[in-house]
C-alpha positions as CSV (number, residue, x, y, z in Angstrom):
1,M,-252.1,-267.7,-77.9
2,T,-249.8,-265.3,-79.6
3,S,-246.3,-266.3,-80.2
4,H,-243.5,-263.7,-80.4
5,T,-240.4,-264.1,-82.5
6,L,-237.4,-262.5,-80.9
7,H,-234.9,-260.9,-83.3
8,F,-231.4,-260.4,-82.0
9,M,-229.0,-257.9,-83.6
10,P,-225.6,-259.4,-84.3
11,P,-222.9,-257.9,-82.2
12,P,-220.5,-255.5,-83.9
13,P,-217.4,-257.1,-85.4
14,R,-214.6,-257.3,-83.0
15,R,-211.9,-254.8,-83.8
16,G,-208.3,-256.1,-83.9
17,R,-205.5,-254.9,-81.7
18,L,-204.2,-252.4,-84.3
19,A,-207.6,-250.9,-84.7
20,R,-208.1,-250.7,-80.9
21,L,-204.7,-249.0,-80.7
22,G,-205.8,-246.4,-83.2
23,D,-209.0,-245.8,-81.3
24,W,-207.0,-245.4,-78.1
25,M,-205.0,-242.7,-79.8
26,A,-208.2,-240.9,-80.8
27,R,-209.6,-241.1,-77.2
28,H,-206.4,-240.1,-75.4
29,R,-205.4,-237.1,-77.4
30,G,-204.6,-235.2,-74.2
31,A,-202.0,-237.8,-73.2
32,I,-200.4,-237.6,-76.6
33,L,-200.3,-233.8,-76.4
34,A,-198.6,-234.0,-72.9
35,M,-196.0,-236.3,-74.3
36,Q,-195.4,-234.0,-77.2
37,W,-194.7,-231.1,-74.9
38,I,-192.3,-233.2,-72.8
39,I,-190.4,-233.9,-76.0
40,V,-190.5,-230.2,-77.0
41,V,-188.8,-229.2,-73.7
42,F,-186.3,-232.1,-74.0
43,Y,-185.5,-231.1,-77.6
44,L,-185.1,-227.4,-76.9
45,V,-182.8,-228.0,-74.0
46,L,-180.5,-230.4,-75.9
47,V,-180.5,-228.2,-79.0
48,A,-179.9,-224.8,-77.3
49,L,-177.9,-225.4,-74.1
50,P,-174.9,-227.3,-75.5
51,A,-174.3,-224.5,-78.1
52,F,-173.4,-222.1,-75.3
53,L,-171.0,-224.5,-73.5
54,P,-167.2,-225.0,-74.3
55,H,-166.2,-227.7,-76.8
56,P,-165.5,-230.9,-74.9
57,H,-161.9,-231.9,-74.0
58,P,-160.5,-234.2,-76.7
59,E,-160.2,-237.0,-74.1
60,A,-163.7,-236.5,-72.6
61,R,-166.0,-239.4,-72.8
62,L,-169.7,-239.6,-72.1
63,F,-169.8,-242.8,-69.9
64,S,-166.2,-243.2,-68.8
65,S,-163.0,-241.2,-68.2
66,D,-160.4,-243.2,-70.1
67,F,-161.8,-245.7,-72.5
68,G,-159.4,-246.5,-75.3
69,A,-156.3,-246.5,-73.1
70,A,-154.4,-249.7,-73.4
71,S,-153.2,-249.5,-69.9
72,S,-153.1,-247.2,-66.9
73,V,-149.3,-246.5,-67.4
74,D,-147.4,-245.0,-70.3
75,P,-143.7,-245.8,-71.1
76,T,-141.2,-242.9,-71.0
77,F,-137.4,-242.9,-71.7
78,S,-134.7,-241.7,-69.3
79,V,-131.6,-239.8,-70.2
80,D,-129.4,-242.9,-70.3
81,G,-131.7,-244.7,-72.7
82,G,-133.5,-246.8,-70.1
83,Q,-137.2,-247.2,-70.1
84,S,-139.3,-246.3,-67.1
85,R,-143.1,-246.3,-66.6
86,V,-145.2,-243.5,-65.2
87,E,-148.8,-243.6,-64.3
88,K,-151.2,-242.0,-66.8
89,I,-153.9,-239.9,-65.1
90,P,-157.2,-240.3,-66.9
91,Y,-159.1,-237.2,-67.8
92,A,-162.2,-236.6,-65.7
93,A,-165.0,-235.2,-68.0
94,S,-166.9,-232.3,-66.5
95,W,-170.7,-232.1,-66.6
96,R,-170.4,-229.6,-69.4
97,D,-168.3,-232.1,-71.5
98,R,-170.8,-234.8,-70.8
99,L,-173.9,-232.7,-71.7
100,V,-172.4,-231.7,-75.1
101,L,-171.4,-235.3,-75.8
102,L,-174.9,-236.5,-74.6
103,A,-176.6,-234.1,-77.0
104,Q,-174.5,-235.2,-79.9
105,Y,-175.1,-238.9,-79.1
106,L,-178.8,-238.5,-78.7
107,F,-179.4,-236.4,-81.8
108,W,-177.0,-238.1,-84.3
109,G,-176.4,-241.5,-82.7
110,L,-180.0,-242.3,-81.7
111,W,-182.6,-239.7,-82.7
112,W,-182.2,-239.5,-86.4
113,P,-181.3,-243.1,-87.3
114,F,-184.2,-244.4,-85.4
115,V,-186.6,-241.8,-86.7
116,I,-185.8,-243.2,-90.2
117,L,-186.4,-246.7,-88.9
118,S,-189.7,-245.7,-87.2
119,I,-191.0,-244.3,-90.5
120,L,-190.1,-247.5,-92.3
121,L,-191.9,-249.6,-89.7
122,M,-194.8,-247.5,-88.5
123,G,-195.4,-244.8,-91.1
124,R,-195.3,-241.1,-90.1
125,V,-196.2,-241.7,-86.5
126,W,-193.1,-239.7,-85.7
127,C,-194.6,-236.7,-87.4
128,G,-198.0,-237.0,-85.8
129,V,-197.2,-238.1,-82.3
130,L,-193.5,-237.3,-81.4
131,C,-192.1,-234.5,-83.6
132,P,-191.4,-231.3,-81.6
133,E,-191.5,-229.1,-84.6
134,G,-194.9,-230.4,-85.6
135,A,-196.2,-229.8,-82.1
136,L,-194.8,-226.2,-82.1
137,T,-196.0,-225.2,-85.5
138,E,-199.5,-226.5,-84.8
139,F,-199.6,-224.7,-81.5
140,A,-198.5,-221.5,-83.2
141,S,-201.1,-222.0,-85.9
142,R,-203.9,-222.3,-83.3
143,H,-203.0,-219.1,-81.7
144,G,-201.6,-217.1,-84.6
145,R,-202.8,-214.9,-87.4
146,G,-204.6,-217.7,-89.2
147,G,-204.0,-216.3,-92.7
148,P,-204.8,-218.2,-95.9
149,I,-202.0,-220.4,-97.3
150,P,-200.4,-218.6,-100.3
151,K,-200.2,-220.3,-103.6
152,W,-196.3,-220.1,-103.7
153,L,-196.1,-222.0,-100.5
154,R,-198.1,-224.9,-101.9
155,W,-195.5,-225.7,-104.5
156,N,-194.6,-229.4,-104.1
157,G,-190.9,-228.8,-104.9
158,W,-190.1,-227.2,-101.6
159,P,-189.2,-230.4,-99.8
160,L,-186.7,-231.3,-102.5
161,V,-185.1,-227.8,-102.3
162,A,-185.1,-227.8,-98.5
163,F,-183.5,-231.2,-98.3
164,I,-180.7,-230.3,-100.7
165,L,-179.9,-227.0,-98.9
166,T,-179.9,-228.3,-95.4
167,T,-178.0,-231.5,-96.2
168,V,-175.2,-229.7,-98.1
169,Y,-175.0,-226.7,-95.7
170,G,-174.9,-229.2,-92.8
171,Q,-171.8,-230.8,-94.3
172,L,-170.0,-227.4,-94.8
173,I,-170.5,-226.4,-91.1
174,S,-170.1,-230.0,-89.6
175,V,-173.6,-230.3,-88.2
176,Y,-172.9,-233.8,-86.8
177,D,-169.9,-232.6,-84.7
178,Y,-170.7,-229.2,-83.2
179,P,-173.7,-228.0,-81.2
180,Q,-173.5,-224.5,-82.7
181,A,-174.0,-225.9,-86.1
182,A,-176.9,-228.1,-84.9
183,L,-178.5,-225.1,-83.2
184,L,-178.2,-223.1,-86.4
185,I,-179.8,-225.8,-88.7
186,L,-182.2,-227.5,-86.3
187,G,-183.0,-224.4,-84.3
188,G,-183.4,-222.4,-87.5
189,S,-185.8,-225.0,-88.9
190,T,-187.8,-224.8,-85.6
191,V,-188.1,-221.0,-85.7
192,A,-189.2,-221.2,-89.3
193,A,-191.8,-223.8,-88.4
194,V,-193.2,-221.6,-85.6
195,A,-193.3,-218.5,-87.9
196,V,-195.1,-220.3,-90.7
197,G,-197.5,-221.8,-88.1
198,W,-198.3,-218.3,-86.7
199,L,-198.8,-216.8,-90.1
200,Y,-200.8,-219.4,-92.0
201,G,-203.5,-222.0,-91.3
202,K,-206.0,-222.3,-88.5
203,G,-204.6,-225.0,-86.2
204,K,-203.0,-226.9,-89.1
205,R,-199.5,-228.0,-89.8
206,V,-198.7,-226.0,-92.9
207,W,-195.0,-226.2,-92.3
208,C,-195.1,-230.0,-92.1
209,R,-197.2,-230.4,-95.2
210,Y,-195.3,-228.1,-97.5
211,L,-191.9,-226.9,-96.2
212,C,-190.3,-229.3,-93.8
213,P,-186.9,-230.4,-95.1
214,V,-187.6,-234.1,-94.4
215,S,-191.3,-234.2,-95.2
216,G,-190.6,-235.5,-98.7
217,V,-188.2,-238.2,-97.5
218,F,-190.7,-239.3,-94.9
219,A,-193.5,-239.3,-97.5
220,L,-191.5,-241.7,-99.6
221,L,-190.4,-244.0,-96.8
222,A,-194.0,-244.2,-95.3
223,R,-195.1,-246.0,-98.5
224,L,-193.2,-249.1,-97.1
225,A,-194.8,-249.0,-93.7
226,P,-196.6,-252.3,-92.9
227,V,-199.3,-250.4,-90.9
228,H,-201.5,-247.5,-92.0
229,F,-204.8,-245.8,-91.3
230,R,-207.1,-247.4,-93.9
231,V,-210.3,-245.7,-95.1
232,D,-213.2,-247.9,-96.0
233,R,-215.1,-245.8,-98.6
234,A,-218.2,-248.1,-98.6
235,A,-218.5,-247.8,-94.8
236,W,-217.9,-244.1,-95.0
237,D,-220.6,-243.5,-97.6
238,A,-223.1,-245.9,-95.8
239,Y,-222.8,-244.0,-92.5
240,R,-226.0,-242.0,-92.1
241,Q,-225.4,-240.0,-88.9
242,R,-224.2,-236.4,-89.1
243,T,-220.5,-236.0,-88.1
244,S,-218.2,-233.2,-87.7
245,A,-215.1,-232.9,-90.0
246,V,-211.9,-234.6,-89.0
247,D,-209.4,-232.2,-87.4
248,C,-206.6,-233.4,-89.8
249,A,-203.4,-231.4,-89.0
250,P,-201.6,-232.0,-92.3
251,L,-204.7,-230.8,-94.3
252,L,-205.7,-234.2,-95.8
253,D,-209.0,-235.1,-97.3
254,V,-209.5,-238.2,-95.1
255,K,-212.4,-239.5,-97.1
256,H,-210.2,-240.0,-100.1
257,L,-207.1,-241.1,-98.2
258,K,-205.5,-244.0,-100.1
259,G,-202.1,-244.5,-98.5
260,A,-199.6,-243.5,-95.8
261,T,-197.6,-240.9,-97.9
262,Q,-199.0,-237.7,-96.3
263,C,-200.8,-239.2,-93.3
264,H,-199.1,-238.3,-90.0
265,A,-200.6,-241.3,-88.2
266,C,-201.7,-239.1,-85.3
267,G,-204.9,-241.2,-84.7
268,R,-207.4,-238.4,-84.6
269,C,-209.5,-239.8,-87.3
270,S,-209.5,-243.4,-86.0
271,G,-213.1,-244.8,-85.9
272,H,-214.5,-241.8,-87.8
273,R,-217.8,-242.8,-89.4
274,D,-216.9,-246.4,-88.5
275,A,-214.7,-246.3,-91.6
276,V,-211.1,-245.4,-90.5
277,T,-209.0,-248.1,-88.8
278,L,-205.4,-248.6,-88.1
279,S,-204.6,-251.7,-90.2
280,A,-201.8,-254.0,-91.3
281,R,-200.9,-254.2,-95.0
282,S,-198.2,-255.5,-97.2
283,P,-195.0,-253.4,-97.2
284,N,-195.0,-253.6,-101.0
285,G,-198.7,-252.7,-101.4
286,E,-198.5,-249.0,-101.8
287,I,-195.4,-249.2,-104.1
288,L,-196.9,-251.8,-106.4
289,G,-200.6,-250.7,-106.3
290,G,-200.6,-247.1,-105.0
291,P,-200.6,-243.8,-106.9
292,P,-197.3,-242.7,-108.6
293,P,-195.2,-240.0,-106.9
294,T,-195.0,-236.5,-108.2
295,T,-192.0,-235.5,-110.4
296,H,-190.4,-233.7,-107.5
297,E,-190.8,-236.7,-105.2
298,A,-189.2,-239.0,-107.8
299,L,-186.3,-236.5,-108.2
300,L,-185.9,-236.3,-104.4
301,L,-185.6,-240.1,-104.3
302,I,-183.1,-240.4,-107.2
303,F,-180.9,-237.3,-106.7
304,G,-181.5,-236.5,-103.0
305,M,-181.7,-239.8,-101.1
306,L,-179.5,-241.8,-103.5
307,G,-177.2,-239.0,-104.6
308,I,-176.7,-236.1,-102.2
309,A,-177.2,-238.1,-99.1
310,L,-174.7,-240.8,-100.2
311,G,-172.1,-238.1,-101.2
312,A,-172.6,-236.4,-97.8
313,F,-172.0,-239.7,-96.0
314,Q,-169.0,-240.6,-98.1
315,W,-166.7,-237.7,-98.4
316,S,-165.3,-237.8,-94.9
317,V,-164.2,-241.4,-95.1
318,N,-163.0,-241.5,-98.8
319,P,-159.2,-241.5,-99.0
320,W,-159.5,-240.5,-102.7
321,F,-161.1,-237.2,-101.5
322,V,-158.2,-236.5,-99.2
323,R,-155.6,-237.2,-101.9
324,G,-157.5,-235.1,-104.5
325,R,-157.8,-232.2,-102.1
326,Q,-154.1,-232.4,-101.3
327,A,-153.1,-232.5,-105.0
328,V,-155.2,-229.4,-105.7
329,A,-153.6,-227.6,-102.7
330,E,-150.1,-228.4,-104.0
331,W,-151.1,-227.1,-107.5
332,L,-152.3,-223.8,-106.0
333,V,-149.2,-223.4,-103.9
334,N,-146.9,-224.0,-106.9
335,R,-148.7,-221.2,-108.7
336,D,-148.7,-218.9,-105.7
337,I,-152.6,-218.9,-105.5
338,L,-152.9,-218.9,-101.7
339,W,-156.3,-217.3,-100.9
340,P,-158.2,-220.7,-101.3
341,L,-156.0,-222.0,-98.5
342,T,-157.0,-219.4,-96.0
343,D,-159.1,-220.4,-93.0
344,S,-162.9,-219.9,-92.8
345,P,-163.7,-216.5,-91.3
346,A,-166.8,-217.8,-89.4
347,W,-168.1,-221.2,-88.2
348,W,-171.5,-220.5,-89.8
349,L,-169.9,-220.2,-93.3
350,L,-167.5,-223.1,-93.0
351,T,-166.4,-225.2,-90.1
352,A,-164.1,-223.0,-87.8
353,Y,-163.3,-224.4,-84.4
354,P,-159.6,-223.6,-83.6
355,E,-160.0,-225.0,-80.1
356,A,-160.7,-228.4,-81.6
357,N,-158.1,-228.0,-84.3
358,D,-160.8,-228.2,-86.9
359,V,-160.9,-225.3,-89.3
360,F,-162.0,-225.6,-93.0
361,T,-160.3,-223.6,-95.7
362,W,-162.1,-222.2,-98.7
363,L,-160.6,-225.1,-100.6
364,D,-162.1,-227.6,-98.2
365,G,-165.5,-226.1,-98.7
366,A,-165.2,-226.1,-102.5
367,A,-163.9,-229.7,-102.4
368,I,-166.9,-230.9,-100.3
369,L,-169.3,-229.2,-102.7
370,A,-167.5,-230.6,-105.7
371,Y,-167.5,-234.2,-104.2
372,I,-171.2,-234.2,-103.3
373,G,-172.0,-232.6,-106.7
374,I,-170.0,-235.2,-108.6
375,V,-171.5,-238.2,-106.6
376,T,-175.0,-236.7,-107.1
377,L,-174.7,-236.2,-110.8
378,A,-173.0,-239.5,-111.4
379,L,-175.2,-241.8,-109.3
380,G,-178.4,-239.7,-109.7
381,G,-177.9,-239.2,-113.4
382,A,-177.1,-242.8,-114.0
383,T,-180.1,-243.9,-112.0
384,L,-182.4,-241.5,-113.8
385,L,-181.2,-242.8,-117.2
386,A,-181.5,-246.4,-116.2
387,V,-185.0,-246.0,-114.7
388,G,-186.1,-243.9,-117.7
389,G,-184.8,-246.4,-120.1
390,A,-186.4,-249.3,-118.3
391,A,-189.7,-247.4,-118.1
392,R,-189.6,-246.6,-121.8
393,L,-189.1,-250.3,-122.7
394,A,-191.8,-251.3,-120.4
395,G,-194.2,-248.6,-121.4
396,A,-194.4,-247.5,-117.7
397,D,-194.4,-244.2,-115.9
398,W,-190.7,-243.6,-114.9
399,R,-191.8,-241.9,-111.6
400,R,-193.8,-245.0,-110.6
401,L,-190.9,-247.3,-111.5
402,A,-188.5,-245.1,-109.5
403,L,-190.5,-246.0,-106.3
404,G,-189.0,-249.4,-106.4
405,L,-185.7,-247.8,-105.2
406,T,-187.3,-246.7,-102.0
407,P,-186.1,-249.6,-99.8
408,L,-182.5,-249.0,-101.0
409,A,-182.8,-245.3,-100.3
410,G,-184.5,-245.7,-96.9
411,I,-182.2,-248.4,-95.6
412,G,-179.2,-246.5,-97.0
413,L,-180.2,-243.4,-95.0
414,F,-180.4,-245.6,-91.8
415,L,-177.0,-247.1,-92.5
416,G,-175.5,-243.7,-93.2
417,L,-176.9,-242.0,-90.1
418,S,-176.0,-245.0,-88.0
419,M,-172.4,-244.4,-88.9
420,M,-172.5,-241.7,-86.2
421,T,-174.0,-244.2,-83.8
422,A,-171.0,-246.5,-84.4
423,T,-168.6,-243.5,-84.1
424,H,-169.9,-242.6,-80.6
425,L,-170.0,-246.1,-79.4
426,R,-166.4,-246.8,-80.5
427,A,-165.3,-243.5,-78.8
428,E,-166.7,-245.1,-75.6
429,G,-164.5,-248.2,-76.1
430,H,-167.0,-250.6,-77.7
431,A,-165.4,-252.7,-80.4
432,L,-168.6,-253.7,-82.3
433,P,-167.3,-256.8,-84.0
434,W,-170.8,-257.7,-85.2
435,L,-171.3,-254.4,-87.0
436,P,-169.9,-255.4,-90.5
437,Y,-172.2,-258.4,-90.6
438,L,-175.2,-256.3,-89.6
439,R,-174.4,-253.7,-92.2
440,G,-174.0,-256.4,-94.8
441,A,-177.3,-258.0,-93.9
442,L,-179.2,-254.7,-94.1
443,L,-177.5,-253.7,-97.4
444,G,-178.4,-257.1,-98.8
445,L,-182.0,-256.7,-97.7
446,A,-182.2,-253.3,-99.3
447,L,-180.8,-254.5,-102.6
448,A,-183.0,-257.6,-102.7
449,W,-186.1,-255.7,-101.7
450,S,-185.6,-253.1,-104.4
451,A,-184.8,-255.7,-107.0
452,W,-188.0,-257.6,-106.2
453,L,-190.1,-254.4,-106.3
454,G,-188.5,-253.4,-109.6
455,L,-189.4,-256.8,-111.1
456,G,-193.0,-256.5,-109.9
457,L,-193.4,-253.0,-111.3
458,L,-191.9,-254.0,-114.7
459,R,-194.0,-257.2,-114.9
460,A,-197.2,-255.2,-114.4
461,D,-196.5,-253.1,-117.5
462,T,-194.3,-255.2,-119.8
463,P,-196.3,-257.8,-121.9
464,R,-193.2,-259.1,-123.9
465,R,-190.7,-261.2,-122.1
466,S,-187.7,-260.0,-124.2
467,R,-188.5,-256.4,-123.3
468,L,-188.9,-257.4,-119.6
469,V,-185.4,-258.9,-119.6
470,V,-183.7,-255.9,-121.1
471,A,-185.7,-253.5,-118.9
472,Y,-184.9,-255.4,-115.8
473,A,-181.2,-255.5,-116.7
474,L,-181.3,-251.7,-116.9
475,W,-183.1,-251.5,-113.6
476,L,-180.4,-253.5,-111.8
477,M,-177.6,-251.2,-112.9
478,P,-178.3,-248.4,-110.3
479,L,-178.7,-251.0,-107.6
480,T,-175.2,-252.3,-108.5
481,A,-173.8,-248.8,-108.4
482,V,-175.4,-247.7,-105.1
483,G,-174.6,-251.0,-103.5
484,G,-171.0,-250.9,-104.6
485,S,-170.7,-247.4,-103.2
486,W,-171.8,-248.6,-99.8
487,V,-169.4,-251.5,-100.0
488,L,-166.6,-249.0,-100.5
489,V,-167.7,-247.1,-97.5
490,F,-168.0,-250.0,-95.1
491,Y,-165.5,-252.6,-96.3
492,V,-162.8,-250.9,-98.5
493,W,-162.2,-247.3,-97.3
């Protein structure tokens, strides 16, 4: 009698929830594309339509007609000195008023603050799944000329240059307040993205990879994301079946992917060669153990996110700026130099909206540029010197050490952009008594997180304790300066 031994193959390992989510994204690419086009239509309507509507009435509100009025009656005085009361008629906002206010609230009150938050929490899923510019430039690339990407376009300094130009120009034309300015900057960026997509690449996101004004910021913040698409090189190399190449829109070599910096988290590569999975990780892992940034990325972090951005958020709430501008104006008048006090000739040069009593002079524009420049050079320069000095003492790469400032920069961007959220909510009559405590908690988290990362980076490279203490003291100096600047914005000014 012959006996047969039965050999059972072990079942494949059960994939976790995150991995299954990534696989779902790969299988349901059509649903993601449909959602992207819905967002594209929504985006184009909210960017374009309000720019051709009248500026809202000063008393117009998005959700109510008369928030902020203490009562429904106002006191008036009669001829004999007696006081009488007349009923105040609330202003009824038209649909045009509400549409313009809705666009401002959605873009600057919700859209951009929570885009920053989404990058910190989920990596660049905004870029790969939701961004309308990304969808449009990829569509144009699939149906365009398909030319080769020129060498000049691949320069890795373009995100730094684009961030500086769009941030500063946006302040000069009040991009947060007026839909015409938003259409010029956001719409101009979209047109450029479509043009680049049509000219270069074959179904790829050339604009997003090399030229997008926020791609450098997103690449830095994505290093902190607690989820990413992880590539198992051993499983990739052991896979023996023939497979087609991954359709990676941002032009990445998926096989050698080691972090979330450039990955758009679109999910197309999930499950490829049984080696790519959406996985959890330590938020500190890529900072402490990943590759160092390029020089341009480090400069964007130090001078862009901690310098220019902070100056842009500060100038409109700083009373010292107002007093300094007034002193310069008086000095010019006393010397009969009046041309800097003339109004802007066009809204696309400097803010010019007479119907809203908001017109910049040439002096206003120069003052804004000077303020942002001074803040950038002071904070960015001091930060660079401190980071460079600490890196020299530790024998470390200053660019790698600068990455420890990413939590402070990222949470600072969220705090600054959410100032518009608070402004819109207060205009609707919400007092927000909890807001100072939330801001303090987030600022404290940012400072503590960056302090911890800085210590971890220095420990890895500094063998001598005495050098570590001095280097860490230098490292804490920019944290104190940036933290103090935010305290002035939220609690002093």
